[in-house]
N, CA, C and O atoms as a Maestro MAE file, in Angstrom:
{
 s_m_m2io_version
 :::
 2.0.0
}

f_m_ct {
 s_m_title
 :::
 protein
 m_atom[280] {
  # First column is atom index #
  i_m_mmod_type
  r_m_x_coord
  r_m_y_coord
  r_m_z_coord
  i_m_residue_number
  s_m_chain_name
  s_m_pdb_residue_name
  s_m_pdb_atom_name
  i_m_atomic_number
  :::
  1 25 44.668 -15.338 74.182 1 A "UNK " " N  " 7
  2 3 45.929 -15.227 73.373 1 A "UNK " " CA " 6
  3 2 45.797 -14.370 72.322 1 A "UNK " " C  " 6
  4 15 44.824 -14.407 71.569 1 A "UNK " " O  " 8
  5 25 46.856 -13.470 72.195 2 A "UNK " " N  " 7
  6 3 46.945 -12.378 71.137 2 A "UNK " " CA " 6
  7 2 48.018 -12.750 70.080 2 A "UNK " " C  " 6
  8 15 49.067 -13.257 70.480 2 A "UNK " " O  " 8
  9 25 47.846 -12.558 68.920 3 A "UNK " " N  " 7
  10 3 48.600 -13.140 67.821 3 A "UNK " " CA " 6
  11 2 49.078 -11.812 66.708 3 A "UNK " " C  " 6
  12 15 48.303 -10.988 66.223 3 A "UNK " " O  " 8
  13 25 50.186 -11.872 66.543 4 A "UNK " " N  " 7
  14 3 50.610 -10.716 65.682 4 A "UNK " " CA " 6
  15 2 51.151 -11.629 64.518 4 A "UNK " " C  " 6
  16 15 52.066 -12.437 64.678 4 A "UNK " " O  " 8
  17 25 50.471 -11.412 63.298 5 A "UNK " " N  " 7
  18 3 50.951 -12.161 61.980 5 A "UNK " " CA " 6
  19 2 51.530 -11.130 61.067 5 A "UNK " " C  " 6
  20 15 50.927 -10.162 60.603 5 A "UNK " " O  " 8
  21 25 52.842 -11.480 60.858 6 A "UNK " " N  " 7
  22 3 53.556 -10.602 60.002 6 A "UNK " " CA " 6
  23 2 53.542 -11.201 58.533 6 A "UNK " " C  " 6
  24 15 53.894 -12.365 58.343 6 A "UNK " " O  " 8
  25 25 53.119 -10.359 57.480 7 A "UNK " " N  " 7
  26 3 52.926 -10.762 56.192 7 A "UNK " " CA " 6
  27 2 52.070 -11.713 56.065 7 A "UNK " " C  " 6
  28 15 52.409 -12.831 55.676 7 A "UNK " " O  " 8
  29 25 50.830 -11.397 56.378 8 A "UNK " " N  " 7
  30 3 49.407 -12.239 56.350 8 A "UNK " " CA " 6
  31 2 48.939 -12.404 55.069 8 A "UNK " " C  " 6
  32 15 48.337 -13.456 54.855 8 A "UNK " " O  " 8
  33 25 49.081 -11.525 54.049 9 A "UNK " " N  " 7
  34 3 48.698 -11.780 52.806 9 A "UNK " " CA " 6
  35 2 47.212 -11.809 52.677 9 A "UNK " " C  " 6
  36 15 46.495 -10.890 53.073 9 A "UNK " " O  " 8
  37 25 46.746 -12.975 52.066 10 A "UNK " " N  " 7
  38 3 45.231 -12.975 51.725 10 A "UNK " " CA " 6
  39 2 44.543 -13.629 53.113 10 A "UNK " " C  " 6
  40 15 43.339 -13.887 53.124 10 A "UNK " " O  " 8
  41 25 45.261 -13.837 54.096 11 A "UNK " " N  " 7
  42 3 44.644 -14.348 55.359 11 A "UNK " " CA " 6
  43 2 44.372 -15.891 55.474 11 A "UNK " " C  " 6
  44 15 43.461 -16.335 56.173 11 A "UNK " " O  " 8
  45 25 45.209 -16.662 54.754 12 A "UNK " " N  " 7
  46 3 45.088 -17.960 54.712 12 A "UNK " " CA " 6
  47 2 45.356 -18.669 56.055 12 A "UNK " " C  " 6
  48 15 44.585 -19.539 56.460 12 A "UNK " " O  " 8
  49 25 46.562 -18.255 56.813 13 A "UNK " " N  " 7
  50 3 46.959 -18.627 58.083 13 A "UNK " " CA " 6
  51 2 46.125 -17.870 58.996 13 A "UNK " " C  " 6
  52 15 45.841 -18.437 60.051 13 A "UNK " " O  " 8
  53 25 45.640 -16.607 58.782 14 A "UNK " " N  " 7
  54 3 45.071 -15.937 59.636 14 A "UNK " " CA " 6
  55 2 43.590 -16.417 59.946 14 A "UNK " " C  " 6
  56 15 43.008 -16.013 60.953 14 A "UNK " " O  " 8
  57 25 43.037 -17.242 59.101 15 A "UNK " " N  " 7
  58 3 41.826 -18.060 59.356 15 A "UNK " " CA " 6
  59 2 42.083 -19.141 60.362 15 A "UNK " " C  " 6
  60 15 41.237 -19.359 61.228 15 A "UNK " " O  " 8
  61 25 43.159 -19.809 60.307 16 A "UNK " " N  " 7
  62 3 43.437 -20.861 61.141 16 A "UNK " " CA " 6
  63 2 43.778 -20.332 62.426 16 A "UNK " " C  " 6
  64 15 43.333 -20.918 63.413 16 A "UNK " " O  " 8
  65 25 44.517 -19.291 62.580 17 A "UNK " " N  " 7
  66 3 44.852 -18.670 63.865 17 A "UNK " " CA " 6
  67 2 43.796 -18.068 64.453 17 A "UNK " " C  " 6
  68 15 43.727 -17.994 65.680 17 A "UNK " " O  " 8
  69 25 42.840 -17.563 63.636 18 A "UNK " " N  " 7
  70 3 41.536 -16.914 64.292 18 A "UNK " " CA " 6
  71 2 40.643 -18.045 64.994 18 A "UNK " " C  " 6
  72 15 40.033 -17.799 66.034 18 A "UNK " " O  " 8
  73 25 40.603 -19.210 64.412 19 A "UNK " " N  " 7
  74 3 39.855 -20.259 65.074 19 A "UNK " " CA " 6
  75 2 40.643 -20.681 66.369 19 A "UNK " " C  " 6
  76 15 40.063 -20.934 67.425 19 A "UNK " " O  " 8
  77 25 41.958 -20.737 66.218 20 A "UNK " " N  " 7
  78 3 42.692 -21.073 67.493 20 A "UNK " " CA " 6
  79 2 42.687 -20.354 68.584 20 A "UNK " " C  " 6
  80 15 42.661 -20.930 69.672 20 A "UNK " " O  " 8
  81 25 42.712 -18.939 68.500 21 A "UNK " " N  " 7
  82 3 42.723 -17.936 69.535 21 A "UNK " " CA " 6
  83 2 41.299 -17.980 70.107 21 A "UNK " " C  " 6
  84 15 41.094 -17.898 71.318 21 A "UNK " " O  " 8
  85 25 40.204 -18.129 69.085 22 A "UNK " " N  " 7
  86 3 38.880 -17.880 69.474 22 A "UNK " " CA " 6
  87 2 38.337 -16.572 69.783 22 A "UNK " " C  " 6
  88 15 39.095 -15.610 69.660 22 A "UNK " " O  " 8
  89 25 37.212 -16.397 70.143 23 A "UNK " " N  " 7
  90 3 36.696 -14.982 70.083 23 A "UNK " " CA " 6
  91 2 37.131 -14.181 71.550 23 A "UNK " " C  " 6
  92 15 36.921 -12.978 71.708 23 A "UNK " " O  " 8
  93 25 37.759 -15.042 72.570 24 A "UNK " " N  " 7
  94 3 38.339 -14.487 73.478 24 A "UNK " " CA " 6
  95 2 39.700 -13.761 73.162 24 A "UNK " " C  " 6
  96 15 40.152 -12.898 73.915 24 A "UNK " " O  " 8
  97 25 40.225 -14.098 72.187 25 A "UNK " " N  " 7
  98 3 41.661 -13.858 71.819 25 A "UNK " " CA " 6
  99 2 41.626 -12.702 70.717 25 A "UNK " " C  " 6
  100 15 40.572 -12.106 70.495 25 A "UNK " " O  " 8
  101 25 42.732 -12.418 70.076 26 A "UNK " " N  " 7
  102 3 42.677 -11.415 69.059 26 A "UNK " " CA " 6
  103 2 43.955 -11.832 67.986 26 A "UNK " " C  " 6
  104 15 44.938 -12.475 68.353 26 A "UNK " " O  " 8
  105 25 43.785 -11.443 66.892 27 A "UNK " " N  " 7
  106 3 44.662 -11.597 65.883 27 A "UNK " " CA " 6
  107 2 44.871 -10.266 65.038 27 A "UNK " " C  " 6
  108 15 43.908 -9.665 64.564 27 A "UNK " " O  " 8
  109 25 46.092 -9.870 64.888 28 A "UNK " " N  " 7
  110 3 46.511 -8.625 64.238 28 A "UNK " " CA " 6
  111 2 47.364 -8.972 63.154 28 A "UNK " " C  " 6
  112 15 48.518 -9.385 63.268 28 A "UNK " " O  " 8
  113 25 46.644 -8.756 61.935 29 A "UNK " " N  " 7
  114 3 47.706 -9.042 60.695 29 A "UNK " " CA " 6
  115 2 48.157 -7.958 59.954 29 A "UNK " " C  " 6
  116 15 47.411 -7.006 59.729 29 A "UNK " " O  " 8
  117 25 49.445 -8.010 59.502 30 A "UNK " " N  " 7
  118 3 50.195 -6.962 59.016 30 A "UNK " " CA " 6
  119 2 50.764 -7.466 57.474 30 A "UNK " " C  " 6
  120 15 51.297 -8.545 57.217 30 A "UNK " " O  " 8
  121 25 50.499 -6.427 56.613 31 A "UNK " " N  " 7
  122 3 50.945 -6.772 55.311 31 A "UNK " " CA " 6
  123 2 51.136 -5.390 54.403 31 A "UNK " " C  " 6
  124 15 50.512 -4.359 54.655 31 A "UNK " " O  " 8
  125 25 51.958 -5.499 53.459 32 A "UNK " " N  " 7
  126 3 52.110 -4.257 52.519 32 A "UNK " " CA " 6
  127 2 51.234 -4.326 51.356 32 A "UNK " " C  " 6
  128 15 51.198 -3.324 50.642 32 A "UNK " " O  " 8
  129 25 50.522 -5.335 51.043 33 A "UNK " " N  " 7
  130 3 49.609 -5.286 49.824 33 A "UNK " " CA " 6
  131 2 48.247 -4.923 50.158 33 A "UNK " " C  " 6
  132 15 47.516 -5.723 50.743 33 A "UNK " " O  " 8
  133 25 47.859 -3.760 49.821 34 A "UNK " " N  " 7
  134 3 46.567 -3.523 50.240 34 A "UNK " " CA " 6
  135 2 45.275 -4.202 49.519 34 A "UNK " " C  " 6
  136 15 44.128 -4.042 49.935 34 A "UNK " " O  " 8
  137 25 45.604 -4.948 48.431 35 A "UNK " " N  " 7
  138 3 44.725 -5.788 47.582 35 A "UNK " " CA " 6
  139 2 44.480 -6.971 48.471 35 A "UNK " " C  " 6
  140 15 43.354 -7.241 48.889 35 A "UNK " " O  " 8
  141 25 45.692 -7.766 48.792 36 A "UNK " " N  " 7
  142 3 45.745 -8.691 49.788 36 A "UNK " " CA " 6
  143 2 44.946 -8.717 51.061 36 A "UNK " " C  " 6
  144 15 44.342 -9.686 51.521 36 A "UNK " " O  " 8
  145 25 45.036 -7.477 51.572 37 A "UNK " " N  " 7
  146 3 44.398 -7.162 52.819 37 A "UNK " " CA " 6
  147 2 42.953 -7.162 52.670 37 A "UNK " " C  " 6
  148 15 42.208 -7.763 53.443 37 A "UNK " " O  " 8
  149 25 42.602 -6.548 51.766 38 A "UNK " " N  " 7
  150 3 41.116 -6.378 51.475 38 A "UNK " " CA " 6
  151 2 40.419 -7.827 51.301 38 A "UNK " " C  " 6
  152 15 39.315 -8.042 51.800 38 A "UNK " " O  " 8
  153 25 41.095 -8.774 50.593 39 A "UNK " " N  " 7
  154 3 40.839 -10.085 50.455 39 A "UNK " " CA " 6
  155 2 40.765 -10.835 51.932 39 A "UNK " " C  " 6
  156 15 39.826 -11.574 52.229 39 A "UNK " " O  " 8
  157 25 41.675 -10.602 52.659 40 A "UNK " " N  " 7
  158 3 41.909 -11.046 54.055 40 A "UNK " " CA " 6
  159 2 40.723 -10.665 55.001 40 A "UNK " " C  " 6
  160 15 40.206 -11.400 55.842 40 A "UNK " " O  " 8
  161 25 40.386 -9.340 54.692 41 A "UNK " " N  " 7
  162 3 39.243 -8.823 55.643 41 A "UNK " " CA " 6
  163 2 37.936 -9.400 55.235 41 A "UNK " " C  " 6
  164 15 37.105 -9.706 56.091 41 A "UNK " " O  " 8
  165 25 37.706 -9.570 53.893 42 A "UNK " " N  " 7
  166 3 36.426 -10.318 53.456 42 A "UNK " " CA " 6
  167 2 36.337 -11.623 53.819 42 A "UNK " " C  " 6
  168 15 35.222 -12.125 53.960 42 A "UNK " " O  " 8
  169 25 37.418 -12.316 54.011 43 A "UNK " " N  " 7
  170 3 37.567 -13.849 54.319 43 A "UNK " " CA " 6
  171 2 37.109 -13.845 55.832 43 A "UNK " " C  " 6
  172 15 36.085 -14.435 56.178 43 A "UNK " " O  " 8
  173 25 37.817 -13.235 56.614 44 A "UNK " " N  " 7
  174 3 37.476 -13.267 57.914 44 A "UNK " " CA " 6
  175 2 36.318 -12.866 58.386 44 A "UNK " " C  " 6
  176 15 35.819 -13.477 59.331 44 A "UNK " " O  " 8
  177 25 35.682 -11.774 57.820 45 A "UNK " " N  " 7
  178 3 34.384 -11.375 58.008 45 A "UNK " " CA " 6
  179 2 33.464 -12.438 57.765 45 A "UNK " " C  " 6
  180 15 32.606 -12.731 58.598 45 A "UNK " " O  " 8
  181 25 33.602 -13.101 56.557 46 A "UNK " " N  " 7
  182 3 32.741 -14.043 55.972 46 A "UNK " " CA " 6
  183 2 32.649 -15.295 57.042 46 A "UNK " " C  " 6
  184 15 31.599 -15.907 57.236 46 A "UNK " " O  " 8
  185 25 33.833 -15.578 57.677 47 A "UNK " " N  " 7
  186 3 33.890 -16.790 58.788 47 A "UNK " " CA " 6
  187 2 33.397 -16.270 59.943 47 A "UNK " " C  " 6
  188 15 33.317 -17.062 60.882 47 A "UNK " " O  " 8
  189 25 32.979 -14.943 60.159 48 A "UNK " " N  " 7
  190 3 32.365 -14.508 61.338 48 A "UNK " " CA " 6
  191 2 33.611 -14.283 62.509 48 A "UNK " " C  " 6
  192 15 33.366 -14.474 63.700 48 A "UNK " " O  " 8
  193 25 34.737 -13.930 62.114 49 A "UNK " " N  " 7
  194 3 35.816 -13.616 63.020 49 A "UNK " " CA " 6
  195 2 35.940 -12.139 63.224 49 A "UNK " " C  " 6
  196 15 36.597 -11.392 62.499 49 A "UNK " " O  " 8
  197 25 35.105 -11.711 64.500 50 A "UNK " " N  " 7
  198 3 35.250 -10.356 64.703 50 A "UNK " " CA " 6
  199 2 36.424 -9.875 65.461 50 A "UNK " " C  " 6
  200 15 36.635 -8.671 65.608 50 A "UNK " " O  " 8
  201 25 37.194 -10.797 65.947 51 A "UNK " " N  " 7
  202 3 38.343 -10.554 66.785 51 A "UNK " " CA " 6
  203 2 39.574 -10.426 65.955 51 A "UNK " " C  " 6
  204 15 40.651 -10.625 66.517 51 A "UNK " " O  " 8
  205 25 39.554 -10.118 64.686 52 A "UNK " " N  " 7
  206 3 40.683 -10.229 63.942 52 A "UNK " " CA " 6
  207 2 40.664 -8.743 63.167 52 A "UNK " " C  " 6
  208 15 39.634 -8.204 62.761 52 A "UNK " " O  " 8
  209 25 41.876 -8.250 63.058 53 A "UNK " " N  " 7
  210 3 42.099 -7.006 62.179 53 A "UNK " " CA " 6
  211 2 43.251 -6.963 61.401 53 A "UNK " " C  " 6
  212 15 44.186 -7.710 61.687 53 A "UNK " " O  " 8
  213 25 43.325 -6.163 60.417 54 A "UNK " " N  " 7
  214 3 44.647 -6.212 59.535 54 A "UNK " " CA " 6
  215 2 45.056 -4.623 59.329 54 A "UNK " " C  " 6
  216 15 44.292 -3.664 59.434 54 A "UNK " " O  " 8
  217 25 46.229 -4.604 59.061 55 A "UNK " " N  " 7
  218 3 46.877 -3.241 59.098 55 A "UNK " " CA " 6
  219 2 47.787 -3.257 57.877 55 A "UNK " " C  " 6
  220 15 48.480 -4.253 57.667 55 A "UNK " " O  " 8
  221 25 47.823 -2.212 57.065 56 A "UNK " " N  " 7
  222 3 48.488 -1.959 55.892 56 A "UNK " " CA " 6
  223 2 49.966 -1.247 56.507 56 A "UNK " " C  " 6
  224 15 50.023 -0.072 56.872 56 A "UNK " " O  " 8
  225 25 51.000 -2.095 56.537 57 A "UNK " " N  " 7
  226 3 52.048 -1.547 57.212 57 A "UNK " " CA " 6
  227 2 53.518 -2.235 56.802 57 A "UNK " " C  " 6
  228 15 53.450 -3.448 56.604 57 A "UNK " " O  " 8
  229 25 54.608 -1.731 56.676 58 A "UNK " " N  " 7
  230 3 55.869 -2.423 56.515 58 A "UNK " " CA " 6
  231 2 56.241 -2.997 57.707 58 A "UNK " " C  " 6
  232 15 56.360 -2.293 58.710 58 A "UNK " " O  " 8
  233 25 56.465 -4.337 57.736 59 A "UNK " " N  " 7
  234 3 56.802 -5.031 59.064 59 A "UNK " " CA " 6
  235 2 58.314 -4.555 59.531 59 A "UNK " " C  " 6
  236 15 58.668 -4.617 60.709 59 A "UNK " " O  " 8
  237 25 59.140 -4.084 58.492 60 A "UNK " " N  " 7
  238 3 60.450 -3.617 58.882 60 A "UNK " " CA " 6
  239 2 60.443 -2.522 59.710 60 A "UNK " " C  " 6
  240 15 61.355 -2.370 60.523 60 A "UNK " " O  " 8
  241 25 59.388 -1.609 59.598 61 A "UNK " " N  " 7
  242 3 59.395 -0.471 60.467 61 A "UNK " " CA " 6
  243 2 58.224 -0.576 61.523 61 A "UNK " " C  " 6
  244 15 58.067 0.408 62.246 61 A "UNK " " O  " 8
  245 25 57.432 -1.597 61.682 62 A "UNK " " N  " 7
  246 3 56.322 -1.687 62.607 62 A "UNK " " CA " 6
  247 2 56.933 -1.682 64.004 62 A "UNK " " C  " 6
  248 15 57.857 -2.412 64.364 62 A "UNK " " O  " 8
  249 25 56.327 -0.800 64.725 63 A "UNK " " N  " 7
  250 3 56.657 -0.682 66.179 63 A "UNK " " CA " 6
  251 2 55.193 -1.011 67.058 63 A "UNK " " C  " 6
  252 15 54.218 -0.266 67.149 63 A "UNK " " O  " 8
  253 25 55.370 -2.311 67.640 64 A "UNK " " N  " 7
  254 3 54.144 -2.597 68.456 64 A "UNK " " CA " 6
  255 2 54.014 -2.131 69.749 64 A "UNK " " C  " 6
  256 15 52.970 -2.225 70.394 64 A "UNK " " O  " 8
  257 25 55.242 -1.532 70.233 65 A "UNK " " N  " 7
  258 3 55.135 -0.957 71.683 65 A "UNK " " CA " 6
  259 2 54.166 0.200 71.762 65 A "UNK " " C  " 6
  260 15 54.089 1.160 70.995 65 A "UNK " " O  " 8
  261 25 53.428 -0.075 72.852 66 A "UNK " " N  " 7
  262 3 52.306 0.896 73.161 66 A "UNK " " CA " 6
  263 2 51.004 0.835 72.411 66 A "UNK " " C  " 6
  264 15 50.087 1.626 72.634 66 A "UNK " " O  " 8
  265 25 50.948 -0.156 71.488 67 A "UNK " " N  " 7
  266 3 49.766 -0.220 70.596 67 A "UNK " " CA " 6
  267 2 49.032 -1.397 71.446 67 A "UNK " " C  " 6
  268 15 49.573 -2.260 72.137 67 A "UNK " " O  " 8
  269 25 47.586 -1.180 71.190 68 A "UNK " " N  " 7
  270 3 46.620 -2.162 71.736 68 A "UNK " " CA " 6
  271 2 46.100 -3.127 70.739 68 A "UNK " " C  " 6
  272 15 45.572 -2.722 69.702 68 A "UNK " " O  " 8
  273 25 46.230 -4.416 71.017 69 A "UNK " " N  " 7
  274 3 45.570 -5.293 70.050 69 A "UNK " " CA " 6
  275 2 43.994 -5.275 70.294 69 A "UNK " " C  " 6
  276 15 43.490 -5.060 71.396 69 A "UNK " " O  " 8
  277 25 43.389 -5.491 69.302 70 A "UNK " " N  " 7
  278 3 41.931 -5.507 69.275 70 A "UNK " " CA " 6
  279 2 41.457 -6.547 70.262 70 A "UNK " " C  " 6
  280 15 40.252 -6.746 70.418 70 A "UNK " " O  " 8
  :::
 }
 m_bond[279] {
  # First column is bond index #
  i_m_from
  i_m_to
  i_m_order
  :::
  1 1 2 1
  2 2 3 1
  3 3 4 2
  4 3 5 1
  5 5 6 1
  6 6 7 1
  7 7 8 2
  8 7 9 1
  9 9 10 1
  10 10 11 1
  11 11 12 2
  12 11 13 1
  13 13 14 1
  14 14 15 1
  15 15 16 2
  16 15 17 1
  17 17 18 1
  18 18 19 1
  19 19 20 2
  20 19 21 1
  21 21 22 1
  22 22 23 1
  23 23 24 2
  24 23 25 1
  25 25 26 1
  26 26 27 1
  27 27 28 2
  28 27 29 1
  29 29 30 1
  30 30 31 1
  31 31 32 2
  32 31 33 1
  33 33 34 1
  34 34 35 1
  35 35 36 2
  36 35 37 1
  37 37 38 1
  38 38 39 1
  39 39 40 2
  40 39 41 1
  41 41 42 1
  42 42 43 1
  43 43 44 2
  44 43 45 1
  45 45 46 1
  46 46 47 1
  47 47 48 2
  48 47 49 1
  49 49 50 1
  50 50 51 1
  51 51 52 2
  52 51 53 1
  53 53 54 1
  54 54 55 1
  55 55 56 2
  56 55 57 1
  57 57 58 1
  58 58 59 1
  59 59 60 2
  60 59 61 1
  61 61 62 1
  62 62 63 1
  63 63 64 2
  64 63 65 1
  65 65 66 1
  66 66 67 1
  67 67 68 2
  68 67 69 1
  69 69 70 1
  70 70 71 1
  71 71 72 2
  72 71 73 1
  73 73 74 1
  74 74 75 1
  75 75 76 2
  76 75 77 1
  77 77 78 1
  78 78 79 1
  79 79 80 2
  80 79 81 1
  81 81 82 1
  82 82 83 1
  83 83 84 2
  84 83 85 1
  85 85 86 1
  86 86 87 1
  87 87 88 2
  88 87 89 1
  89 89 90 1
  90 90 91 1
  91 91 92 2
  92 91 93 1
  93 93 94 1
  94 94 95 1
  95 95 96 2
  96 95 97 1
  97 97 98 1
  98 98 99 1
  99 99 100 2
  100 99 101 1
  101 101 102 1
  102 102 103 1
  103 103 104 2
  104 103 105 1
  105 105 106 1
  106 106 107 1
  107 107 108 2
  108 107 109 1
  109 109 110 1
  110 110 111 1
  111 111 112 2
  112 111 113 1
  113 113 114 1
  114 114 115 1
  115 115 116 2
  116 115 117 1
  117 117 118 1
  118 118 119 1
  119 119 120 2
  120 119 121 1
  121 121 122 1
  122 122 123 1
  123 123 124 2
  124 123 125 1
  125 125 126 1
  126 126 127 1
  127 127 128 2
  128 127 129 1
  129 129 130 1
  130 130 131 1
  131 131 132 2
  132 131 133 1
  133 133 134 1
  134 134 135 1
  135 135 136 2
  136 135 137 1
  137 137 138 1
  138 138 139 1
  139 139 140 2
  140 139 141 1
  141 141 142 1
  142 142 143 1
  143 143 144 2
  144 143 145 1
  145 145 146 1
  146 146 147 1
  147 147 148 2
  148 147 149 1
  149 149 150 1
  150 150 151 1
  151 151 152 2
  152 151 153 1
  153 153 154 1
  154 154 155 1
  155 155 156 2
  156 155 157 1
  157 157 158 1
  158 158 159 1
  159 159 160 2
  160 159 161 1
  161 161 162 1
  162 162 163 1
  163 163 164 2
  164 163 165 1
  165 165 166 1
  166 166 167 1
  167 167 168 2
  168 167 169 1
  169 169 170 1
  170 170 171 1
  171 171 172 2
  172 171 173 1
  173 173 174 1
  174 174 175 1
  175 175 176 2
  176 175 177 1
  177 177 178 1
  178 178 179 1
  179 179 180 2
  180 179 181 1
  181 181 182 1
  182 182 183 1
  183 183 184 2
  184 183 185 1
  185 185 186 1
  186 186 187 1
  187 187 188 2
  188 187 189 1
  189 189 190 1
  190 190 191 1
  191 191 192 2
  192 191 193 1
  193 193 194 1
  194 194 195 1
  195 195 196 2
  196 195 197 1
  197 197 198 1
  198 198 199 1
  199 199 200 2
  200 199 201 1
  201 201 202 1
  202 202 203 1
  203 203 204 2
  204 203 205 1
  205 205 206 1
  206 206 207 1
  207 207 208 2
  208 207 209 1
  209 209 210 1
  210 210 211 1
  211 211 212 2
  212 211 213 1
  213 213 214 1
  214 214 215 1
  215 215 216 2
  216 215 217 1
  217 217 218 1
  218 218 219 1
  219 219 220 2
  220 219 221 1
  221 221 222 1
  222 222 223 1
  223 223 224 2
  224 223 225 1
  225 225 226 1
  226 226 227 1
  227 227 228 2
  228 227 229 1
  229 229 230 1
  230 230 231 1
  231 231 232 2
  232 231 233 1
  233 233 234 1
  234 234 235 1
  235 235 236 2
  236 235 237 1
  237 237 238 1
  238 238 239 1
  239 239 240 2
  240 239 241 1
  241 241 242 1
  242 242 243 1
  243 243 244 2
  244 243 245 1
  245 245 246 1
  246 246 247 1
  247 247 248 2
  248 247 249 1
  249 249 250 1
  250 250 251 1
  251 251 252 2
  252 251 253 1
  253 253 254 1
  254 254 255 1
  255 255 256 2
  256 255 257 1
  257 257 258 1
  258 258 259 1
  259 259 260 2
  260 259 261 1
  261 261 262 1
  262 262 263 1
  263 263 264 2
  264 263 265 1
  265 265 266 1
  266 266 267 1
  267 267 268 2
  268 267 269 1
  269 269 270 1
  270 270 271 1
  271 271 272 2
  272 271 273 1
  273 273 274 1
  274 274 275 1
  275 275 276 2
  276 275 277 1
  277 277 278 1
  278 278 279 1
  279 279 280 2
  :::
 }
}
């Protein structure tokens, strides 16, 4: 399962979704707040979720076509 989370913030839902998709899946979180993304990165790293990545991007202009999920 691959999950795209729009407006992931500090990763509260990301942590739940990362457990649900498991290490065979992936989660890609998008947000506009670099501080929130850094917190989210630290949180998922501390939880051992290597299948999660975050990107600083405006979801209004994000184009997922042709992009690979981690």
